[in-house]
C-alpha positions in Angstrom: 0.0 0.0 0.0 1.3 3.4 -0.9 1.1 6.0 1.9 -0.4 9.3 0.8 2.0 12.2 0.5 1.6 15.3 2.8 0.0 17.2 0.0 -2.5 14.4 -0.6 -3.3 14.3 3.1 -3.8 18.1 3.1 -6.1 17.8 0.0 -8.1 15.0 1.6 -8.4 17.0 4.8 -9.6 20.1 2.9 -12.1 18.0 1.0 -13.4 16.4 4.2 -13.7 19.8 5.9 -15.6 21.1 2.8 -17.9 18.2 2.8 -18.7 18.6 6.5 -19.6 22.3 6.0 -23.0 22.6 4.5 -22.9 26.3 5.3 -19.9 26.8 3.1 -21.5 24.7 0.3 -24.7 26.8 0.5 -22.6 30.0 0.5 -20.8 29.0 -2.6 -24.1 28.1 -4.3 -25.7 31.4 -3.3 -22.6 33.6 -3.8 -24.6 35.8 -6.2 -26.6 36.9 -3.2 -23.5 38.3 -1.7 -22.5 40.0 -5.0 -25.9 41.7 -5.4 -26.1 42.7 -1.7 -22.6 44.1 -2.0 -23.5 46.1 -5.1 -26.6 47.4 -3.4 -24.6 48.5 -0.3 -21.9 50.1 -2.4 -24.5 51.9 -4.5 -26.2 53.1 -1.3 -23.0 54.4 0.1 -22.1 56.3 -3.1 -25.5 57.9 -3.2 -25.2 59.0 0.4 -21.9 60.6 -0.3 -22.7 62.2 -3.7 -26.4 63.1 -3.4 -26.5 66.9 -3.6 -27.8 68.7 -0.5 -28.8 65.5 1.2 -31.2 66.1 4.1 -32.2 63.7 6.9 -35.4 62.9 5.1 -33.5 62.2 1.9 -31.1 60.0 3.8 -34.0 58.1 5.3 -35.6 57.6 1.8 -32.3 56.2 0.5 -32.0 54.0 3.5 -35.6 52.7 2.9 -34.8 51.9 -0.8 -31.6 50.1 0.2 -33.4 48.2 2.9 -36.1 47.0 0.5 -33.6 45.8 -2.1 -31.4 44.1 0.5 -34.4 42.6 2.3 -35.9 41.1 -0.9 -32.5 39.5 -1.8 -32.1 38.0 1.6 -35.7 36.8 1.8 -35.5 35.2 -1.6 -32.6 33.0 -0.6 -34.1 32.3 2.8 -37.2 30.9 1.0 -35.5 29.0 -1.8 -32.1 28.2 -0.3 -30.5 24.8 -0.4 -29.6 22.8 2.7 -27.1 24.6 4.9 -28.5 28.0 4.2 -29.1 30.0 7.4 -32.8 30.5 6.6 -33.8 31.9 9.9 -31.1 34.6 9.9 -31.7 35.6 6.3 -35.4 35.5 6.8 -35.2 37.9 9.7 -32.9 40.2 7.8 -35.2 40.1 4.8 -38.4 40.8 6.7 -36.7 43.5 8.8 -35.5 45.2 5.6 -38.9 45.1 3.9 -40.6 46.3 7.1 -38.2 49.2 7.3 -38.9 50.2 3.7 -42.6 50.0 4.4 -42.2 52.2 7.5 -40.3 54.8 5.4 -43.1 55.0 2.9 -45.9 55.2 5.6 -44.2 57.5 8.1 -40.8 58.9 6.8 -40.6 61.6 9.4 -41.0 59.1 12.3 -38.4 56.8 10.8 -36.0 59.7 10.3 -36.2 60.7 13.9 -35.1 57.1 14.8 -32.8 56.5 11.9 -29.6 56.3 14.1 -31.2 53.6 16.3 -32.4 51.7 13.2 -29.0 51.7 11.5 -27.4 50.8 14.8 -29.7 47.7 15.2 -29.0 46.8 11.5 -25.2 47.0 12.0 -25.3 44.9 15.2 -27.5 42.3 13.6 -25.3 42.1 10.5 -22.1 41.8 12.6 -23.7 39.0 14.7 -24.5 37.1 11.5 -20.9 37.5 10.2 -19.4 36.4 13.5 -21.7 33.4 13.6 -20.7 32.4 10.1 -17.0 32.8 11.0 -17.5 30.4 13.9 -19.3 27.9 11.7 -16.6 28.0 9.0 -13.5 28.0 11.2 -12.8 24.3 10.6 -13.6 24.4 6.9 -11.6 27.4 5.6 -8.6 29.5 6.3 -9.0 33.2 6.8 -12.3 33.1 8.6 -10.8 35.6 11.1 -11.4 38.3 8.5 -15.2 37.6 8.6 -15.1 37.5 12.4 -13.1 40.8 12.5 -15.5 42.5 10.2 -18.4 41.2 12.3 -16.9 42.6 15.4 -16.3 45.9 13.7 -20.0 46.0 12.6 -21.1 45.3 16.1 -18.8 48.0 17.5 -20.1 50.5 14.9 -23.7 49.7 16.0 -22.8 50.1 19.7 -21.1 53.4 19.0 -24.1 54.7 17.3 -26.3 53.6 20.2 -24.0 55.4 22.7 -23.7 58.5 20.5 -27.2 59.0 19.1 -27.3 62.7 18.5 -25.0 63.2 15.5 -24.7 66.1 13.2 -25.9 65.5 9.7 -22.4 65.6 8.2 -21.1 63.0 10.7 -24.1 60.8 10.1 -23.6 60.8 6.3 -19.9 59.9 6.7 -20.5 57.2 9.2 -23.5 55.5 7.4 -22.0 56.0 3.9 -18.6 54.8 4.9 -19.9 51.7 6.7 -22.1 50.8 3.7 -19.1 51.1 1.3 -17.0 48.9 3.6 -19.7 46.3 4.1 -20.5 46.2 0.3 -16.8 45.8 -0.5 -16.5 42.9 1.9 -19.6 41.2 0.4 -18.1 41.6 -3.1 -14.7 40.3 -1.9 -16.3 37.2 -0.3 -18.3 36.5 -3.4 -15.2 36.5 -5.5 -13.4 34.3 -3.0 -16.3 31.8 -3.0 -16.2 31.6 -6.7 -12.6 30.3 -6.4 -13.7 27.6 -4.0 -15.8 25.8 -6.7 
């Protein structure tokens, strides 16, 4: 019998880890979701930065549009996802996004007055999902610490907004726009990485 070489053993271990990670398999299958969510977040961030004379109401309307798109994307995968898909988490994100968009249409001024708290809750929820995914994938892939670090950063961002709720409009634009660009860039980078895992 021929003993496997170290490279063969490494390949077999990687294949075994991959096979034992239905979450990673589902993520690879639905990587287009990350791409579209990333593009939506980047588009939202750019609009926030470059929209002329952006007011709080205008920022709220942009947030509502982004929440609707992101919510529909997440809910679609939650409903039709393959085994291993975090249906509950994506379903909550999707329903929350659509509910937020509906609230913006019905009572934009009320949503605008609580926009910081809403964005803070969204950031904390997003960070918690990313940290959970990093824990689940820690035995299947290398570099999961990047996802965990970004999740921790999102949670810290949300907590900071909670502790500092009364922000001037300029600061609010920079914080929300910058976070959306960073989050969108991460989604796009992960979708490209997942394509290489096929």
